[in-house]
N, C-alpha and C positions, 0 to 999 in steps of 0.2 A: 697244073691243075688247081683250080680254086673251087672248093665245094661251097656253094651258096644255097641259102634257103629261099624257097619260093613262097613262103607263108605270107599272107596278106599283112600289111602294116596299117597301124592306126594313125589317124591324123595327129600331127605334132601339136602339143600345147604351145601357147604363146611363148616365144623365146625369152629366156632370162626372167621369167615370172617367179616371184617369191610366194605368190598366193594361188589358191585354186588348185593345188597339187595334193592329191591324196597319196600319202606314203605309208608303207608298212614297216613294222619294226622287227620282223622275224622271217626266217626262211619259210615257215609254214604259212605266212600270211600272203606272200607275193610269189614265191617260187612255186612251181608245180607241186600239187599236193601229195604226190607219191613219196616225197622225200622230205617230210615235214616234222623232224624231231629236233629237239634242242638238247644240248649236253649241259648238265649242271656244273657250276664252277667248283673247283677243287677247294677243300678246306684250307685255311691258313695254317702255317707251320707253328709249332710251339716255340715260345721264346726261351732264351737261355737263362738258367737260374743265376742268381748273384754268386753263389758258391762256386759254380762251374766257371763263371767268368773270372773270379778272383784267382782260382787255381791256374787257369790258362794264362793269366797275365804274369804270374810269377814263375812259370815253367820255361826253362831254356829251350830254345828251338833247336831241333836236330838239323844237321847239314841238309841242304836242299837236295832232293832226289828227283829224278824224272817221274812225273806224275803218271800213275797207272789209271787209265780211263775206267770209270765206273760203268757197270752195266745199267742200261736204261730199262724201264718197264716195257714189257712186250707190247708192241703195237697191234692194233686190230688187223686181222688177216685180209681185210679188204675183199671179203667174199659175201658181203651183204650183212655180216654180223654187226657192223656199225650202221645204225639206222640213218645217220646223217650223211653217209657217203653215197653219192650218185654213181652207180656203176652199171655198165651195159655189157661188159666183157670181163669175165672173171680171170684171175691169174692163170687158170688152167685152160683158157681159151674158149670157155663156154659162154654163149650168148644168153643173157638174162633179159627178161621183159621189164619194161618200165613204161607204164602208160603215159606218164607225163612227158618223158623225153624221147621215147621211140619215134614220134612223128618228125623229129628234127634230123633223124638219120634214115628214115624210111625210104627216101629216094636214092640212097647210095646204091650204085651198081657194082658188080664185081670189078670193073675197071677202076672205079673210085676207091674201092678197098685196096686193090693192088697199088694204086697210086699213093695212098696213105702209108702203106708198108714201104714202098720205094723211098718216100720222103724220109722216113725214120732211118732206114738203112744207110742212105747216102749222107744224111746229116751226121750219123754216128761215125761213118768212115772219115768224113772231113775233120771231125773233132779229134779223132785218134791221130790223124796225120799232123794236125796243128800241135797236139801235145808232144808228138815225137820231134817235130821241128824245134820246139822250145828246148827240149832236152839236148838237142844237137847244137844249140847256141844260135839258131836262126831267128828266134823270137825272144823278146825280153821277158814275156809273161804270156800265160794263156789261162783262161777260165773255161774249164770243161763243162759240157752239158750232159755228160754221160749219165744215163738213167732218166733224164727229163725229156726225152724225145717226144713222147706222147703228149705231154703237157704243151709243148711248143708247136708241134705239127698240128695237133687237134685244134688248138686255138687259132693258129695262124691261118689254117684252111677255112676257118669259120668267117674270116673277114672278107669284105669286098674290096675291090681295087680303090674305091673312093673313101674307104675308112682310113684313119691315120693311126699309126702305131708309134708308141714311145717305149723303146726298149731300155734295159739296163746294159750290161756288158757281156751277158751270157746267152742272149736270145739268138743263137746261130741258126736254130731251126726255124724260128719266125722269120729271120732274114731270108732264109731259103724260100719260104712260102711267099715272100714279097719280091721274089726274083732279084735279090741282091747276089751278085757273083761272090762265091765264097772267098775268092782270093782278095776281094776288096776289104774283107773284114780283118785281114792279117797285117795290112800296112801299119795300122795304129799299134798293134802289138809288137811290131818290129821297130817302131819309133820313126817311121819315115813320113807319116801323115797323121792327121787328126780324124781320119775316117775317109775312106776312099769312094764315097758315093754322094750323090746329090739327094738330100732327104725328100725333096719335093718330086723327084722323078718316080719314086715308088711309094710315096707316103709312108716312109719308114725313117724315123729320126735317127741321127747319129747316136752311137752308143754313149751312154751316160755312166761315168765312173763314180760321181758323187752319189752316195747312197740315198735313194728316196726322192731326189729333187725332180726327177722326170715325172713324178705323179702330179706335181704342181704345174709343170709345163703342159701335161696332157689335159688337166682340168681347165686351165685357161684356154687352151685351144678348143676344147669341147664347148666352153661357154661361147666362144666366137662362132663355132659351127651352129649353135642354137640361134644366135642372133641373126646369122645369115639365112636361117630357115633351110639349111641344107639337109638332105635326106641321107645322112651319113653318121658314123659313130667314131669314137676314139677308144683305143685300148692302151692302158698304162700297165706295163709289166714291172713287178718288183718281187723281192723275196721275203721270207719270213723275218729275216733280220731287219730289213728296211721298214717293216711294219711298226717298229718301235721308234722310228724317226718322227720328229715333229712335223716335217714337211708332209708326210703321209697323212697325219691327222688333220692338218690344215686343208689338204686337198679334199679329204672326205667332207669336211665342213662346207667348203665352197661348192663342191659338186652337188651336195644335198640341197643346200639353200637355193642354188640357182638351177636345180634340176638339169644338170649338165648331161649330155648324152655320152657318158664315158663308162667303160667297163674296167674296173680295177682287177687285174689278173695277178694274183699272188701265187707264186710257185713256192709252196712250203716244202722245201727239200730237207727239213728236219734239223739243219745245222746252219747257224749264222757264223761262219768260219768254225770256231770251236765251241760256240754256245748253242746248246740244244734248245728246241722250241719251248720246252716247259719252263725255261728261265726267261722267256720273252713274254709269256702271257699265261693267265690263269684259266682262260676259256679258249675254245677253238677259235682260230683266227677269223673264220667267216662270220662268227657271231658279233664281232666288233661293229659290223655294219648296222646292227640294231640301234646302237646309241646315236647313230647319225641319221636314222630315218630312211634307210633304203635296204633292200634285201641282200642277204649273203647266202652263198651256196658252197658246200664242200663237195668236190668231185674227185673221183679216183684219178689222180694225175698220171697213172701208168696205163690208163685205159683211153686209147685215142678216140674211140667212138663216143664215150661219155663226155670227154673234154670237148669234142666237136659239138655235141648236142647242147651242152650247157652254155658254151660260149655263143652259139647261134641264138639261143633263147635270150641271153643277156644283151646281145647286140640288137636284136629285134626290139627289146624293151627300150633301149636307148634311142634307136631310130624313130620309134613311134611316140617319143615324147614322154616316156615313163621314168626317165632319169637314170641315175647310176646304179650299178650292181657290183658287189664284191664277189669274185670267184676265187675260192681257195683250191688250188690244184694240189692235192695231197700226194706227194711224190718223195723221191729220195735222191740225194746227191751221191752217186756211186763213187766218184773220185774225190780228189782234193778240192778245196775251195778255189784255189788257183795252183799253178805249178810251183809256187813258193811255199805251199802249205804241206804239212805232214799229218794226215788225219789219223795215223796209227797212234798218235800221242794222246788222243782224246776219245776214241771210239773203238769198239771191239769188232773183230772180224765176223763174229757170228751175227751181229746186227746187219752188216753188209750182205752176208750170205742169205739172211731172211728176205731181204729186198731183191736179191738176184732172182729168187723164185717168182717175183712179180714183174719180171722184165717186160717192158712194153712191146718190144719187137717180137720176142718169143711167143707171147700170148696171141698176137695178131696172126703170126705165121701158123700157129696151131689152128686157129679159127679158119684161116684161108684153106688150109689143107683138108680139114674136116668137112668143110662146106663145098669142096671141089671147086673153089674159086681160083686156085693157082696150081699149076703143074710144076714139076721139077725144072723144066726148061726155063720158066720165068725166074726162079731163084738163081739158076746158073748164069743167066744173062745179067741179072742184077749184080751178082758177085763180080762179074767182069767189068761192069759199069762202075762199081765202087772202086775197084783197083785203078781204073783209068782216071777217076776223079782224084784219087790219092796222088797219082803221078803228076797230074796237072797242077795240083796245089803245091806239091814239092818243087816242081820246076819254076812255078811263078814266084814263090818266095825266094828261092835262090837267085833269081834274076833281079830281085829288088836291090836298090842301092843300099849301102850300109848307112845307118843313121848318122847324122851330123851331131857329134857330141857337144858341139859348142852352140848349136842353134838356140838352145834354151836361154842363152844370155842376150840374144840379139834384139828381142822385141819387148823386154821387160819395161823399159822406159823409152820414150820417143827420142830423147836427146842424150841418152846415156846417163850413167850414175857412177860415182866413185866407188861405192860399195860393190856394185855389180862388176866393175873392172877388177876390183881386188879378188872377188870370188872367181872370176874367169881365170885370173893368173894362178890362183891356187889350184883350180881344177886342171889347168894345163900342166902344172908341175906334177900333179898326181898322175896324169896320163903319161907323162914323160918317164916317170919312175918305172913303168912296166917295160918301156923300151930299153932302159938301162939294164934291167934284170935279164932281158932276152939277149942283149949284146954281150953280157959278161961271160 
């Protein structure tokens, strides 16, 4: 199911034009007016005194101890208290009116709503199975999307089949919306391929591990779309940590100057591995768009309806020649950054518990039940379907070949190299050492 907008589109401006384009510099100027506030920048911190610095320099350091995570300031409850946050469905599952964005979800039927719920449930089930498979040694690594289902399903279902998507390495829900078989995502994390799908078959690029570089790829592709005069748009996904990368800043510049039909979709899950967002920026991330001359919008990333509406609006702007938009989906990474990470070292359980109360799946289920849009039979059938998906994923991964540990050395140089040969021999000896231990 792909939920598409039927709103009329404006004629596209001349492709690649640097002139004749009227841009706005704030959400209130170009985004729908119902969500038009700006947040003031935080004051700068005080500098350290010379006396304090001298004392610190002469004081012996105590032995290193495991760091105790500091408690962060309380986040807004996402119930409308934050005037910048676009929200259509509260954490309690209550539908709230928004004159600016309601039209983008007005045509949703009960079947559509159940479809969005199904997407999120199955995506979470697949993600949980992949995490378990990594713990069992079947995958080398896994980046979980737990907690970000609404941000991914809402934005993914806003796209059309002719739009092109550039993901990072965590967009498993968007891949689901683009009809990528979930088992194809796992080959790369097992180390048996570089991505198990043809990007042009579903207009879904291969996963990008290098932080932020996909925004440049997306911008260049969007510039090409504009020059071709195509009636389509491009979506570039990235995280709050990637927003600090120079590649992202450069992509914003080029997208703005060339009026590229691209939506920059930032999933702000509050943590760039162990760095909180407040150490990345002094203003809300969506406000960064102001400096580049295009609008930015912050949306409740745990509200699938709001994400769907905002992304449809941004995509329609792009397709009609109005240029780029930055969407900040304000959400939370419920699990670890990847399976190699331990979030208990840098954040408190009460922070996670506060965000569990805003769970995207639970709030939509509450709304479906309260609106009589879903009966118990629907949920029971979906539970059975999710378990079937888990079994299929498990069987598919276990049927994959083991990765070739020496393949990394084969294509570094066309004609071979003495240093690579030496490294291959060292790695072979290292691998053999395990066999010696097992045989002892």
